[in-house]
Residue frames as a rotation matrix with the C-alpha (Angstrom) as fourth column:
MET 1
0.629 -0.615 -0.476 -35.82
0.685 0.148 0.713 -13.65
-0.368 -0.775 0.514 -31.30
ASP 2
0.885 -0.400 0.239 -33.56
-0.206 -0.796 -0.569 -10.52
0.418 0.454 -0.787 -31.56
ILE 3
0.113 -0.988 -0.103 -29.83
0.110 0.115 -0.987 -10.13
0.987 0.101 0.122 -30.98
ASN 4
-0.313 -0.229 0.922 -30.33
-0.813 -0.437 -0.385 -8.97
0.491 -0.870 -0.050 -27.32
THR 5
0.745 0.509 0.431 -32.31
-0.656 0.674 0.339 -12.07
-0.118 -0.536 0.836 -26.34
LEU 6
0.825 -0.421 -0.376 -29.64
0.201 0.841 -0.501 -14.24
0.527 0.338 0.779 -27.83
ARG 7
-0.221 -0.868 0.446 -26.92
-0.268 -0.385 -0.883 -12.22
0.938 -0.315 -0.148 -25.96
ALA 8
0.106 0.337 0.936 -28.84
-0.988 -0.073 0.138 -12.69
0.114 -0.939 0.325 -22.67
ILE 9
0.926 0.375 -0.042 -29.14
-0.369 0.923 0.108 -16.41
0.079 -0.085 0.993 -23.28
VAL 10
0.423 -0.853 -0.304 -25.39
0.329 0.458 -0.826 -16.87
0.844 0.250 0.474 -24.01
THR 11
-0.272 -0.553 0.787 -24.49
-0.561 -0.574 -0.597 -14.72
0.782 -0.604 -0.154 -20.95
VAL 12
0.450 0.568 0.689 -26.70
-0.893 0.307 0.330 -16.86
-0.024 -0.764 0.645 -18.71
ALA 13
0.963 -0.076 -0.257 -25.33
0.009 0.967 -0.253 -20.06
0.268 0.241 0.933 -20.17
THR 14
0.061 -0.997 0.040 -21.65
0.125 -0.032 -0.992 -18.89
0.990 0.065 0.123 -19.68
PHE 15
-0.181 -0.064 0.981 -22.43
-0.878 -0.438 -0.190 -17.87
0.442 -0.897 0.023 -16.08
VAL 16
0.763 0.482 0.431 -23.93
-0.625 0.718 0.306 -21.32
-0.162 -0.503 0.849 -15.28
VAL 17
0.717 -0.619 -0.321 -20.84
0.276 0.675 -0.685 -23.04
0.641 0.402 0.654 -16.85
PHE 18
-0.187 -0.811 0.554 -18.62
-0.301 -0.490 -0.818 -20.90
0.935 -0.320 -0.152 -14.69
ILE 19
0.169 0.367 0.915 -20.49
-0.981 -0.024 0.191 -21.74
0.092 -0.930 0.356 -11.61
GLY 20
0.987 0.104 -0.121 -20.19
-0.106 0.994 -0.011 -25.49
0.119 0.024 0.993 -12.52
ILE 21
0.315 -0.939 -0.135 -16.42
0.207 0.207 -0.956 -25.12
0.926 0.273 0.259 -12.96
VAL 22
-0.283 -0.356 0.891 -16.08
-0.721 -0.534 -0.442 -23.33
0.633 -0.767 -0.105 -9.54
ALA 23
0.552 0.578 0.601 -18.17
-0.833 0.412 0.369 -25.93
-0.034 -0.705 0.709 -7.91
TRP 24
0.889 -0.323 -0.324 -16.10
0.149 0.874 -0.463 -28.78
0.433 0.363 0.825 -9.49
ALA 25
-0.029 -0.990 0.139 -12.82
0.008 -0.139 -0.990 -27.16
1.000 -0.028 0.011 -8.37
TRP 26
-0.377 -0.117 0.919 -13.95
-0.850 -0.351 -0.394 -26.65
0.368 -0.929 0.033 -4.82
SER 27
0.667 0.675 -0.316 -15.50
-0.502 0.721 0.478 -30.14
0.550 -0.160 0.819 -4.53
SER 28
0.297 -0.550 0.781 -13.98
-0.867 0.187 0.462 -32.31
-0.400 -0.814 -0.421 -1.75
ARG 29
0.835 -0.027 0.550 -13.87
0.187 0.953 -0.237 -35.30
-0.518 0.301 0.801 -3.98
ASN 30
0.762 -0.559 0.326 -11.14
0.355 -0.060 -0.933 -33.51
0.542 0.827 0.152 -5.99
ALA 31
0.840 -0.452 0.298 -9.07
-0.542 -0.689 0.482 -32.19
-0.012 -0.566 -0.824 -3.09
LYS 32
0.572 -0.627 0.529 -6.82
0.068 0.679 0.731 -35.17
-0.817 -0.382 0.431 -2.85
GLY 33
0.453 -0.286 0.845 -5.89
0.878 0.310 -0.366 -35.03
-0.157 0.907 0.391 -6.53
PHE 34
0.771 -0.114 0.626 -5.35
0.149 -0.925 -0.351 -31.31
0.619 0.364 -0.696 -6.49
ASP 35
0.806 -0.502 0.314 -3.17
-0.501 -0.295 0.814 -31.53
-0.316 -0.813 -0.489 -3.40
GLU 36
0.389 -0.670 0.632 -0.93
0.528 0.725 0.443 -34.20
-0.755 0.161 0.636 -5.06
ALA 37
0.507 -0.156 0.848 -0.67
0.816 -0.228 -0.531 -32.06
0.276 0.961 0.012 -8.16
ALA 38
0.903 -0.104 0.417 0.32
-0.189 -0.968 0.167 -28.99
0.386 -0.230 -0.893 -6.10
ARG 39
0.622 -0.706 0.338 3.20
-0.351 0.135 0.927 -30.95
-0.700 -0.695 -0.164 -4.51
LEU 40
0.844 -0.274 0.461 4.65
0.510 0.679 -0.528 -32.26
-0.168 0.681 0.713 -7.78
PRO 41
0.687 -0.593 0.420 7.10
-0.117 -0.660 -0.742 -29.30
0.717 0.461 -0.523 -8.29
PHE 42
0.293 -0.563 0.773 8.62
-0.942 -0.308 0.134 -29.95
0.163 -0.767 -0.620 -4.83
GLY 43
0.979 0.090 0.184 9.15
-0.113 0.986 0.122 -33.71
-0.170 -0.140 0.975 -5.32
GLN 44
0.113 -0.993 -0.029 12.75
-0.753 -0.104 0.650 -34.83
-0.649 -0.052 -0.759 -5.06
ASP 45
0.606 -0.067 -0.792 14.31
-0.679 0.475 -0.560 -36.75
0.414 0.877 0.243 -7.90
GLU 46
0.514 -0.379 0.770 15.61
-0.526 0.570 0.631 -40.09
-0.678 -0.729 0.093 -6.77
């Protein structure tokens, strides 16, 4: 195994991780939590 093969494997692994993060972020299961977190700065202090 030479350095170019290792670089290709690392590139593919990084791309797969990136796609996994994007899929997790766009998952409908996480939408409610993300919406609540997005509204936090606009909450009124009582």
